[in-house]
C-alpha positions as CSV (number, residue, x, y, z in Angstrom):
1,M,-8.4,6.3,-5.2
2,H,-10.8,9.1,-4.1
3,H,-10.5,11.8,-6.7
4,Y,-14.1,12.8,-6.8
5,F,-15.8,15.4,-9.0
6,F,-14.3,17.9,-11.5
7,V,-12.2,15.3,-13.2
8,F,-10.0,14.9,-10.2
9,L,-11.7,15.2,-6.8
10,F,-9.3,12.8,-5.3
11,N,-10.1,9.2,-4.5
12,L,-7.8,7.1,-2.4
13,S,-9.4,5.1,0.4
14,I,-10.4,5.5,4.1
15,A,-12.3,3.8,6.9
16,M,-14.9,4.5,9.7
17,A,-14.6,8.2,10.6
18,D,-16.0,7.5,14.0
19,A,-16.6,3.9,15.0
20,K,-19.3,5.0,17.4
21,T,-21.3,6.8,14.8
22,P,-20.8,5.3,11.3
23,S,-22.5,7.0,8.4
24,P,-25.4,5.2,6.7
25,L,-23.3,4.6,3.6
26,S,-20.6,3.2,5.7
27,E,-23.0,0.8,7.4
28,E,-24.3,-0.3,4.0
29,I,-20.9,-1.0,2.6
30,E,-20.1,-3.1,5.7
31,S,-23.3,-5.1,5.4
32,K,-23.4,-5.6,1.6
33,F,-19.8,-5.9,0.5
34,Q,-17.6,-6.8,3.4
35,R,-19.2,-10.2,4.2
36,P,-17.8,-13.3,2.5
37,E,-21.2,-14.3,1.0
38,S,-21.3,-10.8,-0.7
39,S,-18.0,-11.1,-2.5
40,R,-19.7,-12.8,-5.4
41,I,-21.4,-9.4,-6.2
42,L,-18.1,-7.7,-7.0
43,E,-16.7,-10.7,-8.9
44,S,-19.7,-11.0,-11.2
45,W,-19.3,-7.3,-12.2
46,F,-15.9,-8.0,-13.7
47,S,-16.7,-10.9,-15.9
48,E,-15.3,-10.9,-19.4
49,T,-18.8,-10.6,-21.0
50,E,-20.1,-7.9,-18.7
51,N,-17.1,-5.6,-19.3
52,Q,-16.2,-6.5,-22.9
53,S,-16.7,-3.0,-24.3
54,I,-14.7,-1.4,-21.5
55,R,-11.9,-3.9,-21.7
56,S,-11.6,-3.5,-25.5
57,H,-11.2,0.3,-25.1
58,L,-8.9,0.4,-22.1
59,G,-7.2,-3.0,-22.4
60,R,-7.1,-5.8,-19.9
61,E,-6.0,-3.5,-17.1
62,V,-9.3,-1.6,-16.2
63,G,-12.9,-2.6,-15.6
64,L,-15.7,-0.3,-14.5
65,H,-19.2,-0.7,-13.0
66,C,-21.6,1.8,-11.7
67,W,-24.9,1.5,-9.8
68,K,-27.4,3.7,-8.0
69,H,-29.0,3.7,-4.5
70,S,-32.5,2.3,-4.1
71,S,-33.7,5.4,-2.2
72,N,-31.3,8.3,-3.1
73,S,-30.4,9.1,-6.7
74,D,-27.7,11.5,-5.5
75,I,-25.5,8.7,-4.2
76,L,-22.9,7.6,-6.8
77,A,-21.4,4.1,-6.5
78,V,-18.5,3.1,-8.6
79,A,-16.5,-0.2,-8.7
80,Q,-13.2,-0.5,-10.6
81,R,-10.8,-3.4,-11.3
82,M,-7.4,-3.0,-12.8
83,W,-4.2,-5.1,-13.1
84,I,-0.9,-3.6,-12.0
85,H,2.2,-5.2,-13.5
86,A,4.1,-5.4,-10.1
87,P,4.2,-7.6,-7.1
88,L,1.7,-6.9,-4.2
89,S,4.4,-5.5,-1.9
90,K,5.3,-2.8,-4.4
91,S,1.7,-1.8,-5.0
92,V,1.0,-1.7,-1.2
93,Q,4.0,0.5,-0.7
94,V,2.8,3.1,-3.3
95,V,-0.8,3.1,-2.0
96,S,0.5,3.7,1.5
97,Q,2.7,6.7,0.6
98,I,0.0,9.3,0.8
99,D,2.4,12.2,1.2
100,S,3.8,11.5,-2.3
101,Y,0.5,11.6,-4.2
102,R,0.7,15.4,-4.8
103,D,3.9,14.7,-6.8
104,W,2.1,12.6,-9.5
105,I,-1.6,13.6,-9.3
106,P,-2.5,16.6,-11.3
107,G,-4.3,19.3,-9.4
108,L,-3.7,17.7,-6.0
109,L,-2.3,20.5,-3.7
110,V,-2.2,18.7,-0.3
111,S,-1.9,15.0,0.6
112,R,-0.9,14.3,4.2
113,K,-1.0,11.1,6.3
114,K,-1.0,11.1,10.1
115,V,-0.3,7.7,11.5
116,I,-2.5,6.9,14.5
117,S,-1.2,3.3,14.6
118,K,0.3,0.8,12.2
119,D,-3.2,0.0,10.8
120,H,-5.0,3.3,11.4
121,W,-4.3,6.6,9.6
122,E,-6.0,10.0,9.2
123,T,-5.4,11.8,5.9
124,E,-5.9,15.3,4.8
125,W,-6.5,16.4,1.2
126,E,-6.9,19.6,-0.9
127,Q,-7.9,19.3,-4.6
128,Q,-7.8,22.2,-6.9
129,I,-11.3,23.1,-8.4
130,P,-11.0,24.6,-11.9
131,F,-13.9,27.0,-11.3
132,P,-13.1,30.4,-9.6
133,I,-16.5,30.7,-7.9
134,I,-16.2,27.2,-6.2
135,P,-13.7,26.8,-3.4
136,N,-11.1,24.0,-3.6
137,L,-12.1,20.6,-2.2
138,H,-10.8,20.1,1.3
139,Y,-11.5,16.9,3.2
140,R,-10.2,14.5,5.8
141,M,-10.4,10.7,5.7
142,D,-9.9,7.8,8.2
143,Y,-8.1,4.7,7.0
144,R,-8.2,1.2,8.4
145,V,-5.6,-1.2,7.0
146,S,-5.7,-5.0,7.1
147,S,-4.0,-7.9,5.4
148,G,-3.9,-11.7,5.1
149,A,-2.0,-14.5,3.5
150,P,-3.8,-17.8,3.3
151,T,-1.0,-18.9,1.0
152,P,2.0,-17.0,-0.5
153,E,0.0,-16.9,-3.8
154,E,-3.1,-15.5,-2.1
155,S,-1.7,-12.6,-0.1
156,W,-3.9,-9.5,0.1
157,E,-4.1,-6.1,1.7
158,S,-7.1,-3.8,2.1
159,F,-7.6,-0.1,2.8
160,R,-11.1,0.6,4.3
161,Y,-12.0,4.3,4.4
162,D,-14.6,6.8,5.5
163,L,-15.1,10.5,5.4
164,I,-14.4,12.5,8.6
165,E,-15.2,15.9,7.1
166,G,-15.3,17.7,3.8
167,N,-16.6,20.9,2.3
168,H,-18.2,19.4,-0.9
169,L,-19.1,15.9,0.4
170,E,-22.0,14.8,2.6
171,E,-20.8,11.2,2.7
172,S,-18.0,9.1,1.2
173,T,-16.9,5.6,2.0
174,G,-15.3,2.6,0.3
175,F,-12.3,0.3,0.2
176,I,-9.3,-0.8,-1.9
177,L,-8.5,-4.4,-2.1
178,L,-5.1,-5.5,-3.4
179,R,-4.4,-9.2,-4.2
180,E,-1.3,-11.0,-5.3
181,R,-1.6,-12.6,-8.7
182,S,0.9,-14.4,-10.9
183,T,0.9,-15.5,-14.6
184,A,3.6,-17.8,-15.9
185,G,5.9,-16.7,-13.1
186,D,5.2,-13.0,-13.7
187,S,3.9,-11.0,-10.7
188,W,0.8,-8.9,-10.9
189,T,-1.4,-7.1,-8.4
190,E,-5.2,-7.3,-8.8
191,Y,-6.6,-3.9,-7.7
192,T,-10.3,-3.6,-6.8
193,E,-11.8,-0.4,-5.6
194,L,-15.4,0.4,-4.4
195,D,-16.5,3.9,-3.7
196,L,-19.9,5.2,-2.5
197,L,-20.2,9.0,-2.3
198,R,-22.9,11.6,-1.8
199,P,-21.9,15.1,-2.9
200,D,-23.1,18.2,-1.1
201,F,-24.8,20.0,-4.0
202,G,-25.1,23.3,-2.1
203,P,-21.7,24.6,-3.1
204,L,-22.1,22.9,-6.5
205,K,-25.4,24.5,-7.4
206,F,-23.9,26.0,-10.5
207,L,-23.3,22.5,-11.9
208,S,-25.9,19.9,-12.9
209,R,-26.0,16.5,-11.1
210,G,-25.1,14.8,-14.3
211,T,-22.0,16.9,-14.7
212,V,-20.9,16.2,-11.1
213,Q,-21.5,12.4,-11.5
214,E,-19.7,12.2,-14.9
215,D,-16.7,14.2,-13.6
216,S,-16.6,12.0,-10.5
217,I,-16.4,8.8,-12.5
218,Q,-13.7,10.2,-14.8
219,G,-11.8,11.5,-11.7
220,L,-11.9,8.1,-10.1
221,M,-10.6,6.4,-13.2
222,K,-7.9,8.9,-13.8
223,S,-6.5,8.7,-10.3
224,D,-6.5,4.9,-10.4
225,V,-4.7,4.9,-13.7
226,A,-2.2,7.4,-12.3
227,L,-1.6,5.0,-9.4
228,K,-1.1,2.0,-11.8
229,W,1.5,4.0,-13.8
230,R,3.2,5.2,-10.6
231,V,3.6,1.6,-9.3
232,E,4.9,0.3,-12.7
233,D,7.2,3.3,-13.6
234,G,8.6,4.1,-10.1
235,P,9.4,7.6,-8.7
236,T,11.5,8.6,-11.6
237,G,8.3,8.8,-13.7
238,D,6.5,11.3,-11.4
239,S,6.6,14.3,-13.7
240,T,5.7,12.4,-16.8
241,I,2.9,10.6,-15.0
242,K,1.2,14.0,-14.3
243,D,1.4,14.9,-18.0
244,R,0.2,11.5,-19.2
245,V,-2.8,11.5,-16.8
246,T,-3.7,15.1,-17.8
247,R,-3.8,14.0,-21.4
248,W,-5.4,10.6,-20.8
249,S,-9.2,10.4,-20.8
250,P,-11.6,7.4,-20.8
251,A,-14.1,7.4,-23.6
252,A,-17.0,9.7,-22.8
253,E,-19.5,7.1,-24.1
254,L,-18.2,4.6,-21.5
255,I,-18.7,6.9,-18.6
256,E,-22.1,7.9,-19.9
257,H,-23.1,4.3,-20.3
258,C,-21.9,3.5,-16.8
259,R,-23.9,6.4,-15.3
260,Q,-27.1,5.8,-17.3
261,S,-27.3,2.0,-17.0
262,R,-26.6,1.7,-13.3
263,E,-28.3,-1.1,-11.4
264,I,-30.1,-0.5,-8.2
265,F,-28.5,-1.8,-5.0
């Protein structure tokens, strides 16, 4: 999800803000990660050996990988993988209910979805920034939704997203991919998310780049864990999810390791 900097600058996914003028990052994610021959890149990141330390801390549910741009160190790229104990249909339903996010995401003041068509949405967000001298984060995103079902056991749904406008972001693009999985007759959803973002450091001049990057990674992880709990617990758990997410924090050394040991793409 797209909670970005400050431990929660919201991260849920969008797609091509303007198909006629895609951003450079949007073009890169299309060329490098949307093609079938490139899918091996993501899969290799989430091997057991590569993420052993992360899995041992967070359990089987979450994996994390970061990397940096070859020509712009301000671009942050984060991939996450988690397992949701629910069928694909339930996970898709919760991901699609943008208007409810503010009920279970701490600090999220506005989350609205405007349906352009069945597979095309525009969303509006406002995230509280815990610094009085910095305005809240406001931004709009464009979503493109697609799905497929080669077999009942291989059903999938994707949410491709891109920034339309925002007051603290130069660029933001990515996707969420949900895939049906089953183990011994038990239904799971495999959740993969890829986010590329370039903050606008003008309004954030009082903060170091390292602080913004670390808080962005933590915010992305927190919002995705909140989504997992919301799918698994249902709407009756909304108030407790906010409290649990506020208290939950990934180990600082994991985020620092991810940020410092980023590969170049």
